[in-house]
C-alpha positions in Angstrom: -8.0 -11.5 -25.4 -6.5 -11.0 -28.8 -5.5 -7.4 -27.7 -3.9 -8.8 -24.5 -1.9 -11.4 -26.4 -0.4 -8.7 -28.4 0.0 -5.9 -25.8 0.3 -7.6 -22.4 2.7 -5.9 -20.0 5.8 -7.7 -18.9 5.7 -7.6 -15.1 8.1 -9.4 -12.7 5.2 -11.2 -11.0 3.3 -12.2 -14.1 3.8 -15.6 -15.6 4.9 -15.6 -19.2 2.6 -17.2 -21.9 2.6 -20.9 -21.4 3.9 -20.7 -17.8 2.0 -21.6 -14.7 1.5 -18.8 -12.3 3.1 -19.1 -8.8 0.4 -18.5 -6.2 2.9 -17.0 -3.7 4.2 -14.5 -6.2 0.6 -13.6 -7.3 -0.5 -13.1 -3.7 2.6 -11.1 -2.8 2.2 -8.7 -5.8 -1.5 -8.3 -5.3 -1.0 -7.3 -1.6 1.7 -4.9 -2.5 -0.2 -3.3 -5.4 -3.2 -2.4 -3.2 -3.4 1.4 -3.5 0.2 1.5 -4.7 1.6 2.0 -8.2 3.6 -0.6 -10.2 6.6 1.7 -10.3 6.7 1.9 -6.5 6.1 -1.8 -6.0 8.8 -3.2 -8.3 11.9 -2.6 -6.1 10.0 -3.8 -2.9 8.8 -6.9 -4.7 12.3 -7.8 -5.8 13.7 -7.2 -2.3 11.0 -9.3 -0.7 11.7 -12.3 -3.0 15.4 -12.0 -2.1 14.6 -12.0 1.6 11.6 -14.3 1.6 11.8 -16.6 -1.5 8.8 -18.7 -0.3 5.8 -18.4 1.9 7.5 -20.6 4.5 10.5 -18.2 4.6 8.2 -15.3 5.0 6.3 -17.1 7.8 9.5 -17.9 9.7 10.9 -14.4 9.6 10.4 -12.2 12.6 7.6 -9.7 12.1 10.1 -6.8 12.8 12.1 -8.0 9.8 9.0 -8.1 7.6 8.0 -4.6 8.7 11.5 -3.3 8.1 11.5 -4.7 4.5 8.1 -3.1 3.9 9.1 0.4 5.3 8.5 3.0 2.7 5.7 1.2 0.9 2.9 2.6 3.0 -0.4 1.2 4.3 1.5 -0.7 6.9 -1.4 -2.9 8.1 -0.8 -4.8 4.8 2.6 -5.9 6.1 1.2 -7.2 9.3 -1.5 -9.0 7.5 1.0 -10.3 5.0 3.0 -11.9 7.8 -0.1 -13.3 9.5 -1.3 -14.8 6.2 2.1 -16.4 5.4 2.0 -18.0 8.9 -1.5 -19.3 8.3 -0.6 -20.8 4.9 2.6 -22.3 6.2 0.7 -23.9 9.1 -1.7 -25.4 6.6 1.1 -27.1 4.7 2.4 -24.3 2.5 -0.3 -24.3 -0.2 -2.8 -21.4 -0.7 -6.5 -22.3 -1.0 -7.5 -22.5 -4.6 -11.0 -20.9 -4.4 -12.3 -17.4 -3.6 -14.1 -18.6 -0.5 -11.0 -20.4 0.8 -8.7 -17.4 0.1 -11.2 -15.0 1.9 -10.5 -16.9 5.1 -6.9 -15.7 5.2 -5.7 -12.5 6.9 -5.6 -9.4 4.6 -7.3 -11.0 1.6 -10.5 -9.2 0.7 -13.0 -9.8 -2.2 -10.8 -8.3 -5.0 -7.6 -10.0 -3.9 -9.3 -13.3 -3.5 -10.8 -13.1 -6.9 -7.5 -12.0 -8.5 -5.6 -14.8 -6.9 -8.3 -17.4 -7.7 -8.4 -16.3 -11.4 -4.6 -15.7 -12.0 -3.1 -18.4 -9.9 -5.7 -21.1 -10.1 -7.7 -20.5 -13.3 -11.0 -20.0 -11.4 -13.7 -17.9 -13.2 -13.8 -14.9 -10.9 -14.6 -11.2 -11.1 -11.4 -9.3 -10.0 -12.6 -5.8 -9.8 -10.1 -3.1 -8.9 -10.1 0.6 -9.7 -9.0 0.1 -13.3 -11.7 -2.5 -13.9 -14.4 -0.3 -12.3 -13.4 2.4 -14.8 -13.4 0.2 -17.9 -16.6 -1.6 -17.2 -18.5 1.5 -16.0 -17.6 3.1 -19.3 -18.3 0.0 -21.3 -21.8 -0.3 -19.8 -22.3 3.4 -19.1 -23.2 2.5 -15.5 -24.8 5.6 -13.9 -24.9 4.4 -10.3 -22.4 6.2 -8.1 -19.5 4.4 -6.6 -19.2 2.7 -4.2 -22.9 1.7 -4.6 -22.2 0.6 -8.2 -19.7 -2.1 -7.2 -22.2 -5.1 -7.2 -23.5 -4.0 -10.6 -19.9 -3.8 -12.0 -18.9 -7.1 -10.5 -21.9 -8.8 -12.1 -21.0 -7.2 -15.5 -17.4 -8.5 -15.2 -18.4 -12.0 -14.2 -20.7 -12.2 -17.2 -17.7 -11.5 -19.5 -15.1 -13.9 -17.9 -14.2 -16.6 -20.5 -14.0 -20.0 -18.8 -10.9 -21.1 -20.7 -8.7 -18.1 -19.7 -10.0 -16.4 -16.6 -6.6 -15.4 -15.3 -5.5 -13.8 -18.6 -8.9 -12.0 -18.8 -8.4 -10.5 -15.3 -5.0 -9.3 -16.2 -6.2 -8.0 -19.6 -8.8 -5.9 -18.0 -6.2 -4.5 -15.6 -3.8 -3.7 -18.5 -6.6 -2.1 -20.5 -7.5 0.2 -17.6 -3.9 1.1 -16.9 -2.7 1.8 -20.5 -5.7 2.6 -22.7 -8.9 3.3 -20.6 -7.1 5.8 -18.4 -8.9 8.3 -16.0 -8.2 11.2 -18.3 -7.8 11.3 -22.1 -8.4 7.6 -22.7 -7.0 6.3 -26.0 -10.4 5.2 -27.3 -9.1 4.8 -30.9 -6.7 2.0 -29.7 -9.2 0.2 -27.5 -10.4 -3.2 -28.5 -13.8 -2.4 -26.9 -14.2 0.9 -28.8 -17.3 -0.2 -30.7 -19.4 -1.6 -27.9 -18.4 1.1 -25.4 -21.5 3.0 -24.5 -19.8 5.9 -22.8 -17.6 6.5 -25.8 -20.6 6.4 -28.1 -22.2 9.2 -26.1 -18.9 11.1 -25.8 -18.9 10.9 -22.0 -16.1 8.5 -21.4 -14.2 10.8 -19.1 -17.3 11.3 -16.9 -17.3 7.6 -15.8 -17.2 6.0 -13.3 -19.7 8.2 -11.5 -18.5 8.9 -7.9 -19.6 10.7 -4.8 -17.7 13.9 -4.3 -14.5 13.4 -2.4 -14.3 14.9 1.1 -11.0 16.3 2.1 -9.6 15.3 5.5 -9.1 17.9 8.2 -5.5 19.0 8.6 -3.9 17.6 11.8 -0.9 19.1 13.5 1.6 17.8 16.0 5.2 17.8 17.2 8.0 15.3 16.6 11.1 15.0 18.9 14.5 14.0 17.6 16.9 13.3 20.5 20.5 12.6 19.5 22.7 11.1 22.1 26.4 12.1 22.2 27.4 8.7 20.7 25.2 9.3 17.7 22.2 7.2 18.7 18.7 8.4 18.0 15.7 7.9 20.4 13.0 5.7 18.8 9.8 4.0 19.9 7.4 1.6 18.3 3.8 2.5 17.5 1.0 0.3 18.8 0.4 -2.8 16.7 -3.1 -1.7 15.6 -4.1 1.5 14.0 -2.3 4.0 11.7 1.3 3.0 11.1 0.8 0.1 13.5 4.0 -1.7 14.6 6.3 0.8 12.8 9.2 2.6 14.4 8.9 6.3 15.2 10.6 9.2 16.9 8.6 10.3 19.9 5.7 12.6 18.9 2.8 14.4 20.5 -0.8 13.6 19.7 -1.9 14.6 16.2 -4.9 16.9 16.4 -6.5 19.8 14.3 -6.1 22.2 17.3 -2.6 21.2 18.4 -0.6 24.1 19.7 3.0 23.7 18.6 4.0 26.6 20.9 3.4 24.3 23.8 5.2 21.4 22.3 7.8 21.3 25.1 5.1 19.8 27.3 5.1 16.7 25.1 8.9 16.1 25.1 9.9 12.5 25.9 12.7 13.6 28.3 14.3 16.6 29.9 16.7 18.3 27.5 17.4 21.7 25.8 14.9 21.3 23.0 15.0 23.7 20.1 12.5 24.0 17.3 13.9 23.6 13.8 13.1 25.8 10.9 10.4 24.4 8.6 7.8 21.7 9.2 7.3 18.2 7.9 4.1 17.7 5.8 2.7 14.3 5.0 -0.6 13.2 3.5 -2.3 10.0 4.7 -5.3 8.5 3.1 -7.8 10.3 5.3 -6.0 13.4 6.4 -3.0 15.6 5.9 -0.5 16.0 8.7 1.9 18.9 9.6 4.6 18.3 12.2 6.8 20.8 14.0 10.2 19.2 14.6 12.2 19.7 17.8 15.7 18.5 18.3 18.0 18.0 21.3 21.4 16.6 22.1 21.8 14.6 25.3 24.7 13.0 27.2 26.0 9.5 26.2 24.7 7.8 29.3 21.1 9.2 29.0 18.7 6.3 29.6 15.8 5.7 27.2 12.3 6.4 28.6 10.2 3.3 29.1 9.1 1.6 25.9 11.8 3.5 23.8 15.3 2.6 22.7 18.4 4.2 21.4 19.3 3.2 17.8 22.8 4.0 16.4 22.4 6.4 13.5 24.2 4.1 11.1 21.5 1.4 11.9 18.5 3.6 11.3 18.1 2.1 7.8 17.3 -1.2 9.5 14.4 0.2 11.5 10.9 0.0 10.0 10.5 3.7 9.7 7.5 5.0 7.7 8.0 7.8 5.2 6.7 10.5 7.5 9.4 9.6 10.1 12.1 9.5 7.5 11.1 13.0 6.6 11.3 14.1 10.3 14.8 12.5 10.6 16.0 14.0 7.4 15.0 17.5 8.6 16.6 17.0 12.0 19.8 15.2 10.9 20.5 16.6 7.4 18.8 20.0 7.6 16.0 21.4 5.3 16.2 20.6 1.6 
């Protein structure tokens, strides 16, 4: 805690010393930071606070507006859960539950997020264990059990360390320690406040922890994306199903994504009759569980061409208002701006 008092990071969602944490801001930041870096989150966090300064404002906003503001941050189920959670909190009077158990009842809040909010926003003694904390504590205790099986052991070790007087600061101190000192590679052990009791450092094996099962690479999937440009400059878009990968996000029409997709037969998957031409190059994107490679086909159609069922024409100048995920932004960039 002395180390944290000297070296704590200044973050836009973090209360300053002596200030009371805002549960809404803590919750919003924790959802955004799931599997996403602080650098990537900062601009989105600031934009969200401008658009939705309170949980009530977020709850009242149309889900399409929320998804549009989230576009580019990835893991889009988080945005849907964020909106659902805001509606649940607003319906209950606008106050978040102040316990882990209560927080766990809300959409999109799992064990780590509930513990982090309970500790940081409400001062509850809780074990907020994210990837940084897993690394710090597995090294500190030299925990040989492989992740993810080691998580209960790590959680118990963290909970035993939480000081009752400053549980929120302790949770953030562990996060900062993992992010700035006890890094995955080349940890700065000489600067670490836990250098002496750290068992992995004592045995010279700090970079070998945490122990993990070998990572399995996802199988490459292929597909085709179709960019139809109407004579008035509008682009044909659809909306993905609300559940599943990129759920509820906007997209240009695409084929199925499969390992054995034959791009030579892509014309069979075109959304409407037109003179489609395949563009040079492909769009590559990596999702959590698999990499994707898309062939991009483009066509120009007459001004009065109707949109197929379930699709719409969006003026090119309004594409920025659509909740387009990064993979679709790459497709549109290739089709509308040409290869980089």
